[in-house]
N, CA, C and O atoms as CSV, one atom per row, in Angstrom:
chain,resi,resn,atom,element,x,y,z
A,1,MET,N,N,48.288,-131.257,-70.867
A,1,MET,CA,C,49.318,-130.349,-71.319
A,1,MET,C,C,49.372,-129.181,-70.328
A,1,MET,O,O,48.359,-128.535,-70.060
A,2,ALA,N,N,50.547,-128.926,-69.800
A,2,ALA,CA,C,50.732,-127.846,-68.840
A,2,ALA,C,C,50.822,-126.508,-69.566
A,2,ALA,O,O,51.370,-126.412,-70.664
A,3,GLN,N,N,50.276,-125.490,-68.933
A,3,GLN,CA,C,50.375,-124.148,-69.470
A,3,GLN,C,C,51.347,-123.339,-68.643
A,3,GLN,O,O,51.417,-123.488,-67.423
A,4,THR,N,N,52.088,-122.493,-69.302
A,4,THR,CA,C,53.026,-121.609,-68.631
A,4,THR,C,C,52.684,-120.176,-69.008
A,4,THR,O,O,52.486,-119.860,-70.181
A,5,THR,N,N,52.619,-119.334,-68.021
A,5,THR,CA,C,52.398,-117.919,-68.277
A,5,THR,C,C,53.737,-117.212,-68.219
A,5,THR,O,O,54.501,-117.383,-67.268
A,6,MET,N,N,54.016,-116.421,-69.236
A,6,MET,CA,C,55.273,-115.690,-69.294
A,6,MET,C,C,54.978,-114.216,-69.534
A,6,MET,O,O,53.989,-113.862,-70.176
A,7,THR,N,N,55.831,-113.384,-69.020
A,7,THR,CA,C,55.708,-111.951,-69.240
A,7,THR,C,C,56.860,-111.496,-70.117
A,7,THR,O,O,58.020,-111.817,-69.861
A,8,VAL,N,N,56.527,-110.755,-71.141
A,8,VAL,CA,C,57.543,-110.239,-72.054
A,8,VAL,C,C,57.369,-108.725,-72.119
A,8,VAL,O,O,56.264,-108.221,-72.323
A,9,ARG,N,N,58.451,-108.026,-71.947
A,9,ARG,CA,C,58.410,-106.562,-72.042
A,9,ARG,C,C,59.063,-106.126,-73.345
A,9,ARG,O,O,60.198,-106.491,-73.652
A,10,LEU,N,N,58.310,-105.336,-74.098
A,10,LEU,CA,C,58.811,-104.792,-75.353
A,10,LEU,C,C,58.633,-103.285,-75.332
A,10,LEU,O,O,57.698,-102.766,-74.722
A,11,SER,N,N,59.522,-102.602,-75.992
A,11,SER,CA,C,59.369,-101.158,-76.094
A,11,SER,C,C,59.798,-100.699,-77.473
A,11,SER,O,O,60.403,-101.451,-78.236
A,12,GLY,N,N,59.481,-99.476,-77.774
A,12,GLY,CA,C,59.936,-98.866,-79.021
A,12,GLY,C,C,59.456,-99.585,-80.259
A,12,GLY,O,O,58.288,-99.956,-80.379
A,13,ALA,N,N,60.388,-99.773,-81.177
A,13,ALA,CA,C,60.064,-100.343,-82.486
A,13,ALA,C,C,59.497,-101.751,-82.383
A,13,ALA,O,O,58.611,-102.117,-83.155
A,14,LEU,N,N,59.999,-102.548,-81.437
A,14,LEU,CA,C,59.477,-103.909,-81.289
A,14,LEU,C,C,58.024,-103.883,-80.848
A,14,LEU,O,O,57.194,-104.616,-81.385
A,15,SER,N,N,57.719,-103.050,-79.881
A,15,SER,CA,C,56.348,-102.933,-79.397
A,15,SER,C,C,55.421,-102.455,-80.507
A,15,SER,O,O,54.322,-102.983,-80.677
A,16,ASP,N,N,55.864,-101.459,-81.258
A,16,ASP,CA,C,55.066,-100.939,-82.371
A,16,ASP,C,C,54.832,-102.010,-83.434
A,16,ASP,O,O,53.736,-102.126,-83.981
A,17,PHE,N,N,55.865,-102.783,-83.717
A,17,PHE,CA,C,55.743,-103.835,-84.726
A,17,PHE,C,C,54.732,-104.890,-84.287
A,17,PHE,O,O,53.884,-105.308,-85.075
A,18,VAL,N,N,54.822,-105.319,-83.031
A,18,VAL,CA,C,53.873,-106.313,-82.525
A,18,VAL,C,C,52.461,-105.739,-82.564
A,18,VAL,O,O,51.525,-106.423,-82.980
A,19,ALA,N,N,52.303,-104.509,-82.140
A,19,ALA,CA,C,50.977,-103.880,-82.139
A,19,ALA,C,C,50.386,-103.840,-83.551
A,19,ALA,O,O,49.179,-104.011,-83.718
A,20,SER,N,N,51.217,-103.617,-84.557
A,20,SER,CA,C,50.719,-103.568,-85.935
A,20,SER,C,C,50.379,-104.954,-86.475
A,20,SER,O,O,49.707,-105.075,-87.499
A,21,SER,N,N,50.837,-105.985,-85.797
A,21,SER,CA,C,50.606,-107.358,-86.246
A,21,SER,C,C,49.385,-108.001,-85.608
A,21,SER,O,O,48.991,-109.101,-85.997
A,22,VAL,N,N,48.782,-107.329,-84.633
A,22,VAL,CA,C,47.616,-107.894,-83.939
A,22,VAL,C,C,46.422,-106.942,-84.054
A,22,VAL,O,O,46.565,-105.767,-84.392
A,23,GLY,N,N,45.260,-107.485,-83.766
A,23,GLY,CA,C,44.050,-106.666,-83.797
A,23,GLY,C,C,43.423,-106.626,-85.171
A,23,GLY,O,O,43.715,-107.467,-86.021
A,24,GLU,N,N,42.570,-105.656,-85.388
A,24,GLU,CA,C,41.804,-105.555,-86.635
A,24,GLU,C,C,42.684,-105.381,-87.863
A,24,GLU,O,O,42.336,-105.859,-88.942
A,25,THR,N,N,43.817,-104.706,-87.717
A,25,THR,CA,C,44.673,-104.442,-88.883
A,25,THR,C,C,45.771,-105.484,-89.061
A,25,THR,O,O,46.436,-105.500,-90.097
A,26,GLY,N,N,45.975,-106.350,-88.077
A,26,GLY,CA,C,47.068,-107.316,-88.140
A,26,GLY,C,C,46.619,-108.701,-88.540
A,26,GLY,O,O,45.441,-108.941,-88.803
A,27,SER,N,N,47.570,-109.603,-88.581
A,27,SER,CA,C,47.308,-110.986,-88.972
A,27,SER,C,C,46.866,-111.865,-87.801
A,27,SER,O,O,46.409,-112.989,-88.007
A,28,TYR,N,N,47.000,-111.362,-86.589
A,28,TYR,CA,C,46.707,-112.151,-85.393
A,28,TYR,C,C,45.657,-111.437,-84.543
A,28,TYR,O,O,45.586,-110.209,-84.518
A,29,GLU,N,N,44.841,-112.239,-83.845
A,29,GLU,CA,C,43.813,-111.661,-82.985
A,29,GLU,C,C,44.393,-110.997,-81.746
A,29,GLU,O,O,43.893,-109.973,-81.282
A,30,ASN,N,N,45.469,-111.603,-81.211
A,30,ASN,CA,C,46.058,-111.052,-79.990
A,30,ASN,C,C,47.550,-111.371,-79.943
A,30,ASN,O,O,48.058,-112.146,-80.754
A,31,VAL,N,N,48.231,-110.770,-78.996
A,31,VAL,CA,C,49.681,-110.935,-78.872
A,31,VAL,C,C,50.040,-112.386,-78.573
A,31,VAL,O,O,51.024,-112.895,-79.111
A,32,SER,N,N,49.263,-113.067,-77.725
A,32,SER,CA,C,49.563,-114.463,-77.391
A,32,SER,C,C,49.560,-115.347,-78.630
A,32,SER,O,O,50.437,-116.196,-78.795
A,33,GLU,N,N,48.579,-115.149,-79.494
A,33,GLU,CA,C,48.499,-115.927,-80.731
A,33,GLU,C,C,49.738,-115.671,-81.594
A,33,GLU,O,O,50.304,-116.598,-82.174
A,34,TYR,N,N,50.142,-114.419,-81.668
A,34,TYR,CA,C,51.318,-114.042,-82.451
A,34,TYR,C,C,52.584,-114.694,-81.888
A,34,TYR,O,O,53.378,-115.254,-82.644
A,35,ILE,N,N,52.774,-114.625,-80.591
A,35,ILE,CA,C,53.963,-115.207,-79.950
A,35,ILE,C,C,53.974,-116.726,-80.134
A,35,ILE,O,O,55.020,-117.302,-80.435
A,36,ARG,N,N,52.824,-117.379,-79.957
A,36,ARG,CA,C,52.773,-118.833,-80.160
A,36,ARG,C,C,53.178,-119.198,-81.582
A,36,ARG,O,O,53.899,-120.173,-81.790
A,37,ASP,N,N,52.719,-118.422,-82.562
A,37,ASP,CA,C,53.074,-118.695,-83.952
A,37,ASP,C,C,54.575,-118.511,-84.182
A,37,ASP,O,O,55.203,-119.314,-84.871
A,38,LEU,N,N,55.149,-117.449,-83.602
A,38,LEU,CA,C,56.594,-117.235,-83.726
A,38,LEU,C,C,57.374,-118.401,-83.128
A,38,LEU,O,O,58.351,-118.866,-83.715
A,39,ILE,N,N,56.945,-118.868,-81.970
A,39,ILE,CA,C,57.637,-119.983,-81.312
A,39,ILE,C,C,57.508,-121.248,-82.143
A,39,ILE,O,O,58.483,-121.982,-82.305
A,40,ARG,N,N,56.321,-121.513,-82.671
A,40,ARG,CA,C,56.133,-122.709,-83.518
A,40,ARG,C,C,57.052,-122.654,-84.738
A,40,ARG,O,O,57.688,-123.648,-85.089
A,41,ARG,N,N,57.116,-121.481,-85.383
A,41,ARG,CA,C,57.967,-121.356,-86.576
A,41,ARG,C,C,59.446,-121.502,-86.221
A,41,ARG,O,O,60.213,-122.092,-86.981
A,42,ASP,N,N,59.842,-120.971,-85.077
A,42,ASP,CA,C,61.236,-121.113,-84.652
A,42,ASP,C,C,61.546,-122.577,-84.357
A,42,ASP,O,O,62.620,-123.069,-84.704
A,43,LYS,N,N,60.604,-123.273,-83.716
A,43,LYS,CA,C,60.774,-124.707,-83.426
A,43,LYS,C,C,60.918,-125.485,-84.739
A,43,LYS,O,O,61.781,-126.355,-84.852
A,44,GLU,N,N,60.084,-125.178,-85.717
A,44,GLU,CA,C,60.178,-125.845,-87.021
A,44,GLU,C,C,61.523,-125.562,-87.684
A,44,GLU,O,O,62.109,-126.453,-88.299
A,45,ARG,N,N,62.019,-124.325,-87.563
A,45,ARG,CA,C,63.311,-123.952,-88.148
A,45,ARG,C,C,64.439,-124.767,-87.518
A,45,ARG,O,O,65.313,-125.272,-88.222
A,46,VAL,N,N,64.416,-124.894,-86.191
A,46,VAL,CA,C,65.447,-125.669,-85.484
A,46,VAL,C,C,65.374,-127.133,-85.900
A,46,VAL,O,O,66.405,-127.763,-86.137
A,47,GLU,N,N,64.155,-127.679,-85.989
A,47,GLU,CA,C,64.005,-129.076,-86.407
A,47,GLU,C,C,64.479,-129.271,-87.840
A,47,GLU,O,O,65.092,-130.292,-88.152
A,48,GLN,N,N,64.206,-128.313,-88.715
A,48,GLN,CA,C,64.660,-128.401,-90.106
A,48,GLN,C,C,66.180,-128.361,-90.188
A,48,GLN,O,O,66.778,-129.094,-90.976
A,49,GLN,N,N,66.809,-127.510,-89.380
A,49,GLN,CA,C,68.272,-127.447,-89.358
A,49,GLN,C,C,68.858,-128.778,-88.899
A,49,GLN,O,O,69.843,-129.252,-89.466
A,50,SER,N,N,68.261,-129.382,-87.878
A,50,SER,CA,C,68.731,-130.685,-87.397
A,50,SER,C,C,68.588,-131.737,-88.489
A,50,SER,O,O,69.485,-132.554,-88.695
A,51,PHE,N,N,67.460,-131.713,-89.185
A,51,PHE,CA,C,67.227,-132.662,-90.271
A,51,PHE,C,C,68.248,-132.472,-91.390
A,51,PHE,O,O,68.762,-133.451,-91.931
A,52,GLU,N,N,68.545,-131.218,-91.742
A,52,GLU,CA,C,69.519,-130.941,-92.794
A,52,GLU,C,C,70.918,-131.425,-92.402
A,52,GLU,O,O,71.651,-131.950,-93.241
A,53,ARG,N,N,71.291,-131.247,-91.120
A,53,ARG,CA,C,72.595,-131.758,-90.654
A,53,ARG,C,C,72.637,-133.280,-90.759
A,53,ARG,O,O,73.639,-133.849,-91.193
A,54,LEU,N,N,71.552,-133.936,-90.362
A,54,LEU,CA,C,71.493,-135.398,-90.446
A,54,LEU,C,C,71.589,-135.843,-91.899
A,54,LEU,O,O,72.317,-136.787,-92.208
A,55,LYS,N,N,70.865,-135.178,-92.795
A,55,LYS,CA,C,70.933,-135.525,-94.220
A,55,LYS,C,C,72.352,-135.380,-94.750
A,55,LYS,O,O,72.821,-136.228,-95.509
A,56,ALA,N,N,73.046,-134.302,-94.353
A,56,ALA,CA,C,74.421,-134.079,-94.810
A,56,ALA,C,C,75.338,-135.179,-94.294
A,56,ALA,O,O,76.187,-135.676,-95.034
A,57,GLU,N,N,75.174,-135.565,-93.030
A,57,GLU,CA,C,76.004,-136.634,-92.473
A,57,GLU,C,C,75.736,-137.955,-93.178
A,57,GLU,O,O,76.671,-138.695,-93.483
A,58,LEU,N,N,74.468,-138.258,-93.438
A,58,LEU,CA,C,74.131,-139.504,-94.127
A,58,LEU,C,C,74.643,-139.487,-95.562
A,58,LEU,O,O,75.134,-140.501,-96.059
A,59,SER,N,N,74.533,-138.356,-96.220
A,59,SER,CA,C,75.026,-138.232,-97.585
A,59,SER,C,C,76.532,-138.486,-97.628
A,59,SER,O,O,77.036,-139.181,-98.510
A,60,HIS,N,N,77.242,-137.906,-96.653
A,60,HIS,CA,C,78.688,-138.111,-96.557
A,60,HIS,C,C,79.003,-139.594,-96.315
A,60,HIS,O,O,79.908,-140.153,-96.935
A,61,ALA,N,N,78.251,-140.216,-95.416
A,61,ALA,CA,C,78.491,-141.632,-95.101
A,61,ALA,C,C,78.221,-142.523,-96.308
A,61,ALA,O,O,78.983,-143.449,-96.584
A,62,PHE,N,N,77.129,-142.241,-97.030
A,62,PHE,CA,C,76.785,-143.084,-98.173
A,62,PHE,C,C,77.716,-142.871,-99.357
A,62,PHE,O,O,77.795,-143.725,-100.239
A,63,SER,N,N,78.420,-141.750,-99.390
A,63,SER,CA,C,79.341,-141.520,-100.494
A,63,SER,C,C,80.749,-142.048,-100.192
A,63,SER,O,O,81.632,-141.986,-101.047
A,64,ALA,N,N,80.952,-142.559,-98.991
A,64,ALA,CA,C,82.261,-143.111,-98.624
A,64,ALA,C,C,82.510,-144.401,-99.408
A,64,ALA,O,O,81.573,-145.136,-99.719
A,65,PRO,N,N,83.765,-144.668,-99.721
A,65,PRO,CA,C,84.073,-145.904,-100.454
A,65,PRO,C,C,83.699,-147.143,-99.627
A,65,PRO,O,O,83.788,-147.142,-98.399
A,66,GLU,N,N,83.293,-148.166,-100.316
A,66,GLU,CA,C,82.841,-149.401,-99.662
A,66,GLU,C,C,83.891,-149.968,-98.709
A,66,GLU,O,O,83.545,-150.495,-97.652
A,67,ASN,N,N,85.173,-149.866,-99.073
A,67,ASN,CA,C,86.226,-150.465,-98.244
A,67,ASN,C,C,86.475,-149.671,-96.956
A,67,ASN,O,O,87.262,-150.107,-96.116
A,68,SER,N,N,85.823,-148.520,-96.785
A,68,SER,CA,C,85.999,-147.762,-95.549
A,68,SER,C,C,85.008,-148.189,-94.469
A,68,SER,O,O,85.110,-147.760,-93.320
A,69,TYR,N,N,84.047,-149.039,-94.845
A,69,TYR,CA,C,83.074,-149.522,-93.873
A,69,TYR,C,C,83.668,-150.646,-93.042
A,69,TYR,O,O,84.464,-151.444,-93.536
A,70,VAL,N,N,83.275,-150.703,-91.778
A,70,VAL,CA,C,83.732,-151.744,-90.872
A,70,VAL,C,C,82.515,-152.506,-90.380
A,70,VAL,O,O,81.551,-151.901,-89.911
A,71,SER,N,N,82.550,-153.829,-90.483
A,71,SER,CA,C,81.435,-154.637,-89.996
A,71,SER,C,C,81.458,-154.681,-88.474
A,71,SER,O,O,82.498,-154.938,-87.867
A,72,LEU,N,N,80.324,-154.433,-87.873
A,72,LEU,CA,C,80.184,-154.484,-86.417
A,72,LEU,C,C,78.924,-155.241,-86.064
A,72,LEU,O,O,77.926,-155.185,-86.782
A,73,THR,N,N,78.982,-155.941,-84.963
A,73,THR,CA,C,77.775,-156.580,-84.445
A,73,THR,C,C,77.005,-155.548,-83.622
A,73,THR,O,O,77.542,-154.498,-83.267
A,74,ALA,N,N,75.767,-155.852,-83.330
A,74,ALA,CA,C,74.963,-154.950,-82.494
A,74,ALA,C,C,75.621,-154.773,-81.133
A,74,ALA,O,O,75.633,-153.666,-80.594
A,75,ALA,N,N,76.160,-155.833,-80.578
A,75,ALA,CA,C,76.813,-155.762,-79.266
A,75,ALA,C,C,78.027,-154.833,-79.317
A,75,ALA,O,O,78.277,-154.087,-78.370
A,76,GLU,N,N,78.780,-154.876,-80.418
A,76,GLU,CA,C,79.946,-154.001,-80.553
A,76,GLU,C,C,79.526,-152.525,-80.636
A,76,GLU,O,O,80.183,-151.656,-80.063
A,77,VAL,N,N,78.451,-152.258,-81.338
A,77,VAL,CA,C,77.955,-150.883,-81.444
A,77,VAL,C,C,77.498,-150.392,-80.076
A,77,VAL,O,O,77.807,-149.267,-79.681
A,78,ILE,N,N,76.770,-151.225,-79.360
A,78,ILE,CA,C,76.294,-150.849,-78.023
A,78,ILE,C,C,77.474,-150.582,-77.109
A,78,ILE,O,O,77.487,-149.583,-76.390
A,79,LYS,N,N,78.464,-151.459,-77.126
A,79,LYS,CA,C,79.634,-151.270,-76.275
A,79,LYS,C,C,80.379,-150.000,-76.647
A,79,LYS,O,O,80.787,-149.238,-75.770
A,80,ARG,N,N,80.559,-149.769,-77.933
A,80,ARG,CA,C,81.250,-148.560,-78.380
A,80,ARG,C,C,80.524,-147.296,-77.904
A,80,ARG,O,O,81.166,-146.316,-77.525
A,81,ASN,N,N,79.225,-147.319,-77.923
A,81,ASN,CA,C,78.439,-146.159,-77.512
A,81,ASN,C,C,78.372,-145.991,-76.005
A,81,ASN,O,O,78.026,-144.916,-75.515
A,82,GLN,N,N,78.695,-147.035,-75.269
A,82,GLN,CA,C,78.676,-146.943,-73.815
A,82,GLN,C,C,80.032,-146.561,-73.248
A,82,GLN,O,O,80.106,-145.980,-72.165
A,83,ASP,N,N,81.105,-146.877,-73.958
A,83,ASP,CA,C,82.450,-146.545,-73.479
A,83,ASP,C,C,82.679,-145.041,-73.549
A,83,ASP,O,O,82.252,-144.388,-74.501
A,84,PRO,N,N,83.359,-144.488,-72.532
A,84,PRO,CA,C,83.689,-143.057,-72.581
A,84,PRO,C,C,84.583,-142.766,-73.773
A,84,PRO,O,O,85.501,-143.526,-74.079
A,85,GLN,N,N,84.305,-141.665,-74.436
A,85,GLN,CA,C,85.108,-141.269,-75.596
A,85,GLN,C,C,86.386,-140.618,-75.123
A,85,GLN,O,O,86.382,-139.867,-74.148
A,86,ASP,N,N,87.504,-140.906,-75.820
A,86,ASP,CA,C,88.791,-140.289,-75.475
A,86,ASP,C,C,88.844,-138.882,-75.952
A,86,ASP,O,O,89.850,-138.201,-75.754
């Protein structure tokens, strides 16, 4: 696993907030731990949003009337997905 070092500059209220979240009085041992946790939670949020969109699309598809479905072979699906969309 590759590591990347990044520099982040914070000032004012943001800097104070981060400082209060790390060390003896905060929930995190250091700023890096705090930032990693924020990134993990943001990643989970994005993945959850994607999952919710997929669930909504599937729910819509499954609620469609039976006569709106079109039978396709695997080859037809592959071809349809390879052709440029208009």
